[in-house]
N, C-alpha and C positions, 0 to 999 in steps of 0.2 A: 379503567383508561382514566387519566383527569381530564377536567376540560378546558383546559387549555393547554397551550403548547408550553413546554420547557426548555432549558438549556439540554439537559440530560437527551432530551429526545432528538438531537442533534450531534451527539457526542461519539457515537461509533458503539455506543458497549449496550445494555440492555435495554435502558430507555430507549434507545432507537430502535430494536427490535422489535418490540411490544407496538410503539407506530408504526411502524410498517407494516405488521403479521396485525396487527385489529382496526386497523383505517386503510391503509394506502393499497397493499398488494391484492387483496381479492376485485374489487372492481376489477383494476389494473390487467387481472391474469386473462392471457390468448393462451390457447392451445395451438399456436401455427407454429411460431419460434421453434427450430432446435434446442435450440438453448435460454428458457426467455427468463420474463424477470422473478419467477418465483426460486428457480434457483440459488439466485442470488451471487453471482457470483462477480467481480471485476467488471466485466463487461458481457452484453450479450452478443449472442448471434443469430441472424436469421436468413439464409442463404449460404450461405459461408460468409456472410459478411459479418465482419467485428464491430460493434460499437458501444462505446459509454460515452457517458457526460458526468461533469464533476461542477461542483458551486464552489468559490473562494472568497471567505471575509478573513482574510487573514490581520491580526493586530497584534503590532503593527503592520506597516505596507512594507518597506525595508530593515532589514535586519540582520545580521553575522549570517551570513552564508547564502542569501538568498533575500526573494522581495517575493512579491505577490504575480508577478509575472514571469519568472521562471519556477512558480510555485505551480502555475494554473497549465504550465507546457508538461511541465514532467510530472505533477498525477494522472493526467491524461492518459500518457505515449506509459508511464508505466501499468496504469490498468489494462490496458490492450496486449501488452508485452506480457503479461499474466495469466494471458490465455492459450502462449504461445503464438500470437498474431502478430504480422508487422503493421505501424501504426504507420498508414501511409497521407492521412491529412486532417489539418483539426479545424474546426469553429471557433469562433473568439467573439463571446458577448461581453461588452463591457457597462456598465451602468454604474451613471458619474453622480456626486452630490454635486450639486450647485455650489458654486464657489472654491472646486475643486482646482488647485493653483497647477496651470498648464503644464511649468515644469517636472510635477511629481508624473502627469499621462506620461511625457515624454520620457522620464527616465525608464517608466514601468513599460510601454512598449520598446523600448530597446533591449530589453531581458527576456521580453519576450523574443526578440528577433533572432538575438543573441543564441539565445535558449534552444529554439527553433535549425539555426544552421546546427547547432552542434547535433543534434541526434537525428539530424538532414530529415526533418519533420514539417511541410509548411501549412503554415495559414491558409486556408482556401477560402474563408466565406464567413460571416460573422454581420454582427449587428451590435448601435451603440444607443444607450437612452441615458436624459441626464433627467433626475425627482429633483423635487426641491429640497431646502437646504431642512438638515436634518431626521430625512426618511430614511436615510445611511448613513455609515461613518464612511465619508471620501468615497471609498470605488469598493467594487466590487465585480468579479468575471467571471463567469460561467466558461468551460471550452467542452467540447464533445470534440472524440476522435473516432475516425473509421478506418477498419483494418482487415487484413486480409491474412489468410493461414502461409505463412510463410513457406514455398512451396518444397523446395527439395528438403531443407531443414526439419519441417513437420513432416513429412513423409518419411524421410531418414529414422523419426525419432519414433513415429508408429509403428513403424515395419520394426524395430529392436523392439517393442514394447508386447506387438502382436505374435512373435518369437517367445515371447515368455508368457503368451496366456493371458495380455492384458488387448481390451481393443479399444480406447478412448479415444478421441478423436483431438480434443481440445484438453487442456490443462485446468483442470474445471476440480473446485473444491472436494467435492463425492470420490475423488479418484483414488483417496489413501487406500493403501491396503497392509495389513502386516507387516511387519517386516521394513520397512520403505524407509530410508534416513530423512532426516528432516536438517538441510542446508539455510542459513542466516547468510546474507551476502557482503553482511559488515556490521559494525557495531548499535549497540540497540538504544534508542533514547534519545538519539543525536537534536531532532529535531525540535520536539517538544522541549525539553531540558534547556538548550541554548535562545532557544525565543525566548521561553520565561525569562527564564536571566537577565536577557536583555529589558527585557519591557519591564518587569518590576526594579530592576536596577541593583540585581544580586551582585557581588560582587566574588570573583573566584581566582586564584593564584592564575590561569589561562585562560586566553578568549576562549567560550565555546561558542561552533559554528554548527549551524543547521548543514544536512546532508542532501539537501534537496539535491538532486543530479535525476537525467533519465537514464532508464534501467535496460533502453529496445536493444542498443550493444553487448550489452553483457549478458542478453540473456540470447542474445544469437549467438554469442560463443559457444553458452551453457549447451543449445537445441543442435551444436555442432557436433557433440559430443553423444549425445540420447541417453534416452534412459528417463526423461523428465515424466512424471504421471500428474504433479501439480504446481501449479504457484500463486502466489498471494501478497501483495502490497499492502506491508502493516500499518496503515496510514493511523485514520481515527481509532480511538481504542489499540490499538501498537499490538506489539506478540501475544498479548494474551487472548484478545477478543479472537484474531487468526488463528491461533491452533484453537481455541474452542470452536470455530467456527470451521475449520476442516475437519475436527472431534468429531461436532455435532452430524455433520452432511454425510461424514464416510460412515458413520459408527465405527469408529475405531476406536482406540484409547490412545493418548501421543505421551509418550517419558519423555522427557527433556534433563539431561545432567545441566546440575547447576555450575557448577566447576565449567562447563562446557562455553556457556553464555558469554559472547564479545560486547565487552562493556568500554567505550574511554572513560578513563580515570576519574577525570572532570564531573563527566554524570553519574558516576556510583557516586563522587561525595558531595557532589547536589541533589541530588535523591535522597540520601541518608541524612542531609540536612534539612530537607524541606518534608521528610515524612512522605515520599512520593515513590512509587513501586515503575521504575520505568520499561520494566514490562507494559505497563497499561500507556505510556505514553507514545505517542502519533512519531509515525519515524516518514522521511521524504526520498529516501534516498535508496530503502533496501527492499529485500525481495525474500521473502521464506519461498524454498522450495522442498517441492517431495520429490528426491529420486529413488526410483529401482535399487537395491545395493551394491550391485553387480557393477556397477555405474557409476557410484558413489565418489572413488578417488577421483576418476578421470574428469566427472563435473567441476568436483571442487578445484582442481587444479587451474583447469579454463576459467573457473572465475576469480580463482585470485590472479590471473594473471592478466584481469583487466583492472583500468585506474578504480572503478568504482567497487570492489570487490578484493582490495587486497586484505582484507581483514575477516574475509568470510570464514565459517566454520560449522562442522555437524554439528548439531546441540539436541538433536533427539534421535528419535524413531517411533514410527506408528506400531501399534500392537493391539493384540486380542486381550494382555491380563488385566488391563485396565478398562474403564468404559470414557474417561474424558482425559482433558490436559492434566498430567501430572508432575510435578518438577523433583526429582533426587538430587536432594538437598548436600552442600558438600560434607557435612557430617552424619549423614549415612540414612535419615531420613527421608519421609516423602510428604511434597504439600501439593492440595490443589490449588491449581493456576484456576483462579477465578474469572470469569467475565467481568468485566468493569462495569459499573454500575451507570456512570458518566464519565466524560473526560475531566481527567484532573489537573490538564494543563488545557483549559478552554481559547478558542478561535485562534488555533493554529496552521488552520489551513482551510 
């Protein structure tokens, strides 16, 4: 490790993983929770209570398709949903720079309120702080979410999995087995590419927008079908990092079909122009879902029937023929999907 923190250590890739493993996780390890910190899932579980927390420092605060307020709610609700749980309440921590315009704060709070109504999850507690000018850039938000198992839906999902010889209770990263299909709920890279395009003033033929969206309703519809074994919110580090985490924790390989990956054409064009791999770019309204193959088509149909899942696709499969995340290219070759060292588009969440 270096002797000072740098931007890569917060970007969701290998730099952050090294920071967590070498400095943070060891001293905080606690054997009591069912699913503790060392599992590094999207949320933790203790006594069937699901908990997650997120810090948000997006730049700029407002961008096409979203803002820091909507982002903070969606990110936390989605992390709870990725465990196969129902988010029932949020805490909200706001740190403001001295001199922040009251109009800006009012707009952020209005966005938070609107997003909470959309996903039917209330803010139930919170805190505010003001720091001297220059200590932060305008505004930072921390949200925590608390959840519980969707009783009927999770019970149905677990019953189906037990019938197939699977025993997992939660949708953990380590649950994938060879043969499981991998679904992405929509187009990849929209959030990071659109935000960078807006922030840096790049001009494309159409206006790109972030995919900011709460996915608890979509996950509820998928779990009604059953057969879900894992889910992951591919934010920092993007799809590339998420697939590598799944492969490492589940001790399986994952083969992704390049032709099956759904992209907004403008995202692909912008990525090519800027030399960015969209698989490494963060998303804020997509879910990767591992599904037992006998349920794949029904689950996919349910997701596509939801407003935030219309472009969902099966992009690959877990396997024991390789040991990591691999892409089968459109021309018939194979390439390793490397976990990103850092974030190609910083300050997007």
